[in-house]
C-alpha positions, 0 to 999 in steps of 0.5 A: 500500500502506498502512503497516500492510500493509507492516509485516505483510509485513515481520513475516510468517514467509514471503516475500511478494512486493512490487513497486515500480512492477513491480520486485521489491523487499525492504522494509527499513524502514517510515516510517509518519509520512512514508508511505515505506519504505526498499527495495532491488531484489532484483537490486541490493541495493546500491541502497537507496532511500526511496520512497512507500508508494503505489508498492508493491504485492503 
C-alpha cells in the first residue's frame, strides 16, 4: 500500500478494512518519509507496532 492510500483510509468517514500480512489491523499513524505506519491488531490493541507500508493491504 502506498502512503497516500493509507492516509485516505485513515481520513475516510467509514471503516475500511486493512490487513497486515492477513491480520486485521487499525492504522494509527502514517510515516510517509520512512514508508511505515504505526498499527495495532484489532484483537490486541495493546500491541502497537511500526511496520512497512508494503505489508498492508485492503
